[in-house]
N, C-alpha and C positions, 0 to 999 in steps of 0.2 A: 379409202382405208379407214380403219378404226384404231384409235390409240387410247389405251388405258393409262390414266394418270393417278399415281398413288403416292401418298406422303405420310410422314409422321407415324411410322410403324411402332416405334418405341418398344421393340423386342416382343411385340404381340404376334408371334408366329402363327397362332391359331386364327386370328383375324386375317392375317395376310393370306394364309392358305384358302380361307373362305372367299376372299375377294378374287384371288387368282383363279380359283376353280370356276367362279361365276364368269369371269372374263373369257377364259379359255373355252367354256361351254358355248359362248356366243361367237366363237371363231376368231377372237382377237389374239394376235401374235406379236404385237408391238406394245412396249411398255415404257413409261417414263416415270422414274422415281425421283421425288423432290426432297429427299433427305430426312434426317432424324430416324435412322434405321434401328438404333439401339437406345434403350432408356429404362422406363419404369417397370417393365414386366420381367418375369423369370426366364431363365435359359436363353440368353442372348445368342449363344452359339447355334441354336436351332434356327433363329432368324437368318443368321449369316449363311448357314448351309443352304437355305432356300434361295437366298439372293444369288449365290454362286450357281446354283442349279438353273435358275431362270436365265441368268446371263449366258449360260452355255447353250440353252435350247431355244431361246426366243430373242427377238430384237429388243434390247434393253438399253436405255440411257439413264445414267445416274448423276444426280446433283448432290452436292454436299450441304448438309444442314448445320445448324449451330451446335447440335449435340456432338457431332463428329469432332468438332474442335476441342471439346473437353478431353476426349481420349487421346488425341494427338498431342495436345499440350501437356497432358500428364506424363506421357512417355518422354517428352522433351524436357521435362523438369519444370515446366511453367506453372503447373498446378500443384499447390502444396496444401497440406493439412487435411487431406481426406482420411477418414477413419472408417474401419469396417463396421463398427457398431455405433451408428450415429444417425440421427434423423435428418441432418443437413446433407451429409455426403455419403451415407451408407449405400444408397442406391447407385451412386456414381462409382464407389469402390467396387461394389459387386459386379457391375457391368464391365468395368475395365478388366477385372481379373478373370473374366470369361471370354475375353477377346485374345486373338493371336496376332503375331506380327503380320501375318497375311492380311488380317482384317484391317489393322492400322495402316498398312501400306495401301490397301484399297481405298480407305477413306482419304488418305493423303493425296491420292491422285485425282480426286474429284474436284470439279470446278464449283464455284459458288453460284454461277449463272452461265447460261449457254444459249446462244441463238441457234435454233434448229430449223431445218427445212425438210419437208416431207413431200417429195414429188412436186406437183404443181400447186400444192396448197400454200396459203400464205405462211410465211415464216413466223415463228413464235419465239418468245423469250421465256426460258424456264429458269426458275430460281427457287430458293427455299423461303427466304425472308423478303428480299427485294433484289433487283439486279446489282445493288451496291453493297449489300451486307446481308449475311445469312441470319443476323439477329434482328433485322428491322421488320416491323409489322406493316403489311399493306392491308389495312382493314377497309372494307367497303364503306364509302361515304366520308372518309377522312380526307383532310386537305393533303396529307402527305401521299396517300394513294393516288389522288388525282394529279398531283405534281409529277409523280413518277410516270403515270400514264401519258401525261402531256409531253414528256421528254422521250418516251419510248420510240424506238425506230422500227417496231413491229406492231401490227394491229392487235396482237394477242399477247398478254403477259400472264404466265402461270406462276402462282406462288403458293406457299403453304404456311406453316409456322403457327397460325392462329388456331388450328384444330377445328375450324368451322368452314362449312361450305358457303362460299360467297361469290357474288358476281357484281362487278362495277363497270359501267360503261361511261366513258368520259372522252369527249373530243374525238370521237370516232375510233377509240381504242377500247379494248375490253380486258379487264382483269378477272381471272377465274381462280378460285381456290377449291381444290377437290375435297377438302376436309381431311380428317385423320383416319387412317386405317386402324390404328391400334389404340387410340386414346381420344376419341371424339368429344367435343363439347356441344351441348344442345341437340344431341341426336338420341337421347335416351340410352346411351351406352353402346349403341350399335356402331358398326364399322361403316366408314364412308370412303368413297373414291369417285372418280369421274371418268366417263368415256367421251372422247372427242371423236365425232363422226366427220371425216373429211369428205366433202362433196364438191363436185364441179358446179359451175353455174347452171348446167342442165340437170343437176340433181343426181348425176352419176357418182358411183362410189367405187371403192376397191381399185383406185388408180387407173380407171378407164377414161381415156380421152376421146372426145367426139369431134369429128370434123364438122365443117360448116353445114353439110347436108344431113347430119345426124348419124352418119356411118361411124362404126368404131374404128378409130385410126390406129390405136395400139392399146393393148392391155399391158400395163406396166407391172411386171412381176415383182412382188415383194415391195411395193411402194412403201417406203418408210421402214422396211425391215433391215435390221442391222443395228447400227448405233445411232440411228435417227438422222443421219445426214445423207441426202440424196444428191446426185449430180444433175443439175438443171440442164446442162448441155446435152447429156445423154438422153434425157427425157424429151428434149426438144427434137432431137434427131429421130426418136422413136415415133414422134407424131408428125414427121415431115416438116419440121421447123415451126410447127404451131405451138404456142404457149397457151395452156388452158388455165384460166383463173379459177380459183375454187374458194370454198368457205369451210370454216370449222363450225360444227354445231355441238354444243355441250349436252351431256346427259349426266345428271347427278345421280349417284347410286348409293343407297343405304341398305345394309344387310345386317341381319342378326347372326349370331354365331354362339358358340359355347362359352359364354362369358363366365359361367360358374367354374368351368375347368381352369380358366385363366386365373380367377380369384383363388382357387384351391392351390394352384402352383406357386402363388406368392408365399404360402406357408410351406408347402412341400419342398421347395427349393432352398429354404432357409433365408430368403430375402426378407420376409416379414420380421424375422427375429433380429435381423441386422438394422432395420429401419422401420419400426412399427408405425410411427406417425406418418411417414411418407406413404407407406402402403395403405394406411387408413384413407388417405385422400384418393389414392389410386382406385381402391375398391369402391369408394363413393361414386367416382366417375363411371366405372364399369357397370355399376348397378343403375345408372341413369339418374343419379342425383342432380341437384341444382348445378347448372353450369357456372353459377356465381362462386362456387367453391371449387377451386382448382389449385394445383401446386404453386403457381406463381403468386396467386393472391394470398394463400396461407403463408408462404415464405415471406412475403412482404410484411405481413402482420407480425410474424415472428421477429423479423429484424427490427421492426419499429419497437416492439416490446423490449428487445435486447438493448437497443440504443437508450431507451428511457431508463431501463434498470441499471445499465452499466456505464452510461455516459457516452458510449460509442458502440458500434457493431462492426466487428472485423470478420467478414465472411471468409472462410467457413467456420470460424471458431465461435459457435453459438451454443451457449449452455442449454442442456435439454429442458431445463425448467421453463424456458420461454416457449418451446414447442408445446409443452403440456398446457401452458396458459392459453396459447392460440387455439389448440385443438378443442379445448373446453368451450371457447367462444363460438367456434364454427359448428361443433357437434355437442350442444349442451345436453 
């Protein structure tokens, strides 16, 4: 079987449609989404409509990202100080007010991590940040990523959050990051996701199990289709009690799409008018600008300038003048 892994859509429904069309054209019908569905781009409701449509027609599993917590916390009264016209929180305000109770309930029902089994293939752990927190980074080569891998009870850990395609192998375990569908870093503004090819030891695919003499013991219909959970006992019975070991092989995918339309919609939707500085950074990334300039880094500089100028920085109450100062530094 083949499994498409997508993450960090951030309301970029145009990029999402491009990735899904590509995957479906290759015959893939099973999808794993690793969170951060809504965020920096226009018309969040269009992304959610696609999510619900895919859930209805294909085998989809969904994980919660850190962005989902913003919307749920705001509804619960835990987030305060968001303003409609504001560089710090304007994009958050805009996104939240384009979501419905159905969307928020959907997010609230998602796990931050999930152990998944697909037929005879090795189980995998799916998460957004790490198996322990949706806000944690698992960056290739870091001590923390290797610590998490060493503790993992699966050979494969899938994570997202960094917006970069990465692979780390440590102590017999592998971490894979599919990159970002809607807001990639280091990919020239293009959209990224990953396809996992499930193969048996004999190199067979599509849920076919071979007997010892090479005959096909059973074709396992819809291996992995549904919500990503398969019944090992039923699969063993289908193969006469034989358990077939398998492997996952990753394929990183990078696709271009109509980025100019996404940029145009930042203005058309009114989002840019609400948070021009935030959209300036978004457009920079979409146009393939330096990956060293991104929202988190610029916001960090804004907060540092605010602390220096005010004596303290109380997020999200950050005066616009510090945004203007930081933007001039990054975009002289």
